[in-house]
C-alpha positions as CSV (number, residue, x, y, z in Angstrom):
1,M,-6.5,-6.4,-22.0
2,Q,-4.3,-3.4,-22.4
3,L,-4.6,-0.6,-24.7
4,L,-1.5,1.1,-25.5
5,M,-2.3,4.6,-26.2
6,S,-1.7,8.4,-26.3
7,P,-4.9,10.5,-25.4
8,A,-3.8,13.2,-28.1
9,S,-3.8,10.5,-30.8
10,P,-7.1,10.6,-33.0
11,F,-6.9,6.9,-33.9
12,V,-6.6,5.9,-30.3
13,R,-9.3,8.2,-29.6
14,K,-11.6,6.1,-32.1
15,V,-11.0,3.2,-30.0
16,R,-11.7,4.7,-26.7
17,V,-15.0,6.3,-27.6
18,L,-16.0,3.0,-29.1
19,I,-15.2,1.2,-25.6
20,R,-17.4,3.9,-23.8
21,E,-20.3,3.8,-26.4
22,A,-20.1,0.0,-26.4
23,G,-19.9,-0.2,-22.3
24,I,-16.6,-2.5,-22.5
25,D,-15.0,-2.9,-18.9
26,G,-11.7,-4.5,-18.4
27,I,-9.5,-2.8,-20.8
28,E,-6.6,-1.1,-19.0
29,E,-5.6,2.2,-20.9
30,I,-1.6,2.4,-20.9
31,N,-0.3,5.7,-21.9
32,V,2.9,5.6,-23.7
33,S,5.1,8.1,-25.2
34,T,6.2,7.4,-28.8
35,T,7.0,9.2,-31.7
36,P,8.0,8.2,-35.5
37,L,11.5,8.9,-34.6
38,A,11.5,7.3,-30.9
39,T,9.5,4.4,-30.4
40,D,8.3,3.3,-26.9
41,P,9.6,-0.5,-26.6
42,A,6.2,-1.8,-25.5
43,V,4.5,-0.4,-28.5
44,M,7.2,-1.9,-30.6
45,A,6.8,-5.1,-29.0
46,A,3.2,-5.2,-29.6
47,N,3.2,-3.7,-33.4
48,P,6.1,-4.0,-35.6
49,A,5.3,-0.7,-37.3
50,G,5.6,0.9,-33.8
51,K,2.3,2.7,-34.3
52,I,-0.6,3.1,-31.6
53,P,-3.1,2.2,-30.9
54,A,-2.1,-1.5,-30.2
55,L,-4.3,-3.8,-28.0
56,V,-2.6,-6.3,-25.9
57,R,-5.0,-9.5,-25.5
58,D,-4.4,-12.1,-22.9
59,D,-5.4,-14.7,-25.1
60,G,-3.8,-14.0,-28.1
61,P,-1.1,-11.8,-30.3
62,A,-1.7,-8.1,-30.0
63,L,-4.0,-6.2,-32.3
64,Y,-3.0,-2.9,-34.0
65,D,-4.4,-0.5,-36.7
66,S,-7.4,1.3,-35.0
67,R,-10.0,-0.3,-37.5
68,V,-8.8,-3.8,-36.8
69,I,-9.2,-3.1,-33.0
70,T,-12.6,-1.3,-33.3
71,R,-14.1,-4.3,-35.5
72,Y,-12.5,-6.8,-32.8
73,L,-13.9,-5.0,-29.9
74,D,-17.3,-4.4,-31.5
75,A,-17.5,-8.1,-32.2
76,Q,-16.6,-9.1,-28.7
77,A,-18.9,-6.8,-27.1
78,G,-21.9,-7.3,-29.6
79,A,-22.3,-3.5,-29.9
80,G,-23.7,-3.3,-33.5
81,L,-21.4,-0.5,-34.4
82,Y,-20.5,-2.1,-37.7
83,P,-24.2,-3.3,-38.7
84,A,-24.4,-5.7,-41.5
85,A,-27.1,-4.0,-43.4
86,R,-25.1,-0.8,-43.7
87,L,-21.6,-2.3,-43.4
88,W,-20.1,-0.9,-46.5
89,E,-21.3,2.4,-46.0
90,V,-19.9,2.4,-42.4
91,L,-16.5,1.2,-43.8
92,T,-16.5,3.8,-46.5
93,V,-17.3,6.6,-44.0
94,E,-14.8,5.2,-41.6
95,A,-12.1,5.0,-44.3
96,T,-12.7,8.5,-45.2
97,A,-12.3,9.8,-41.7
98,D,-9.0,7.9,-41.5
99,A,-7.8,9.3,-44.5
100,M,-8.5,12.8,-43.3
101,L,-6.4,11.8,-40.1
102,D,-3.7,10.1,-42.2
103,A,-3.1,13.6,-44.0
104,A,-3.8,15.8,-41.0
105,V,-1.1,13.8,-38.8
106,L,1.4,14.3,-41.6
107,M,1.0,17.8,-41.6
108,V,1.8,17.8,-37.9
109,Y,4.8,15.4,-38.3
110,E,6.2,17.8,-41.2
111,A,6.5,20.7,-38.7
112,R,7.3,18.7,-35.7
113,F,10.0,16.0,-36.9
114,R,11.6,17.6,-40.1
115,A,14.1,20.4,-40.1
116,P,12.6,23.7,-41.0
117,E,15.1,23.9,-44.3
118,M,13.6,20.5,-45.4
119,Q,10.0,21.3,-44.6
120,S,7.7,21.9,-47.8
121,A,4.7,24.3,-47.8
122,D,3.5,22.8,-50.8
123,W,3.5,19.3,-49.4
124,V,1.7,20.6,-46.4
125,E,-1.1,22.1,-48.6
126,G,-1.2,19.1,-50.8
127,Q,-2.0,17.1,-47.6
128,W,-4.7,19.7,-46.6
129,G,-6.3,19.3,-49.9
130,K,-6.9,15.8,-49.1
131,V,-8.7,16.8,-45.7
132,S,-10.8,19.6,-47.2
133,R,-11.9,17.2,-50.3
134,A,-12.9,14.6,-47.6
135,V,-14.7,17.0,-45.5
136,T,-16.7,18.1,-48.4
137,A,-17.6,14.7,-49.5
138,L,-19.0,14.0,-46.1
139,N,-20.8,17.3,-46.2
140,E,-22.3,16.8,-49.7
141,K,-22.9,13.2,-49.6
142,W,-22.9,11.3,-46.2
143,M,-25.0,13.5,-44.0
144,S,-28.1,11.2,-44.1
145,H,-25.8,8.4,-42.9
146,L,-24.0,10.4,-40.3
147,S,-27.7,11.4,-38.9
148,G,-28.7,7.9,-38.6
149,P,-28.0,5.2,-35.9
150,L,-25.0,5.6,-34.2
151,D,-22.1,3.5,-35.9
152,M,-18.3,3.6,-36.2
153,G,-18.3,5.7,-39.1
154,Q,-19.9,8.6,-37.2
155,I,-17.4,7.9,-34.4
156,A,-14.5,8.1,-36.8
157,V,-15.6,11.2,-38.5
158,A,-16.0,12.9,-35.2
159,C,-12.7,12.3,-33.9
160,A,-11.3,13.3,-37.1
161,L,-13.0,16.8,-36.9
162,S,-12.1,17.0,-33.4
163,Y,-8.5,16.7,-34.4
164,L,-8.7,19.3,-36.8
165,D,-9.7,21.8,-34.2
166,F,-7.2,20.4,-31.8
167,R,-3.8,20.5,-34.1
168,H,-5.1,22.8,-37.1
169,P,-7.3,25.4,-35.4
170,G,-6.5,28.1,-38.1
171,R,-7.9,26.0,-40.7
172,D,-11.6,26.5,-41.3
173,W,-13.2,23.6,-42.3
174,R,-16.8,24.5,-41.0
175,G,-17.2,27.4,-43.3
176,A,-18.3,25.7,-46.6
177,N,-19.8,22.6,-44.7
178,P,-22.5,24.0,-42.3
179,A,-24.4,20.5,-42.3
180,L,-21.3,18.8,-41.1
181,A,-20.5,21.5,-38.6
182,D,-23.9,21.4,-37.2
183,W,-23.8,17.6,-37.1
184,Y,-20.5,17.7,-35.5
185,A,-21.4,20.1,-32.7
186,E,-24.2,17.9,-31.4
187,F,-22.3,14.8,-31.5
188,A,-19.2,16.2,-29.8
189,T,-21.7,16.6,-26.8
190,R,-22.0,12.8,-26.2
191,D,-20.3,11.7,-23.0
192,S,-17.7,9.3,-24.9
193,M,-16.4,12.2,-26.7
194,V,-16.4,14.8,-23.7
195,G,-14.5,12.0,-22.0
196,T,-12.0,11.3,-24.3
197,A,-11.3,15.1,-25.4
198,P,-7.3,15.5,-25.8
199,A,-5.9,18.2,-23.6
């Protein structure tokens, strides 16, 4: 199998961390250069939306959307990162992390791909509001889950928080969320996180 990817993508990173945590071998990571305005042909062939990650399989059509890929790889490996006993909680935490990432990525796109005269500071702050509310919810409602056995929700949250540091270093998500900040500081030391950190 081939994973079409860019190491800077937080959605890709979720998949790469799972691969390492699950001890999955045999997936070739193919680095592609793709943007919303210039899609790599290989990505377009695998995913009609032109987004990464995409998992090109040997025995079936390509899979896309990070949550689809992680569920598939977890099932193939029997890694148990979507445990049945906590499935709805895991999926909700993962969805919260993905919502954070959607908003944080759109903030980057606003500055990178829109002409300065078309950019909206109010729109950017609206996106950050989504991020901030999600971080607060994780800190206030989900710490017992995040502190439990490893699952995909934890991986997604760690990748999302890392992306905030990577692309939005001037935004202080830690100050009002000390429990989450402490949790992340420890989780970020895992080999799977260190080995996939964007440069």
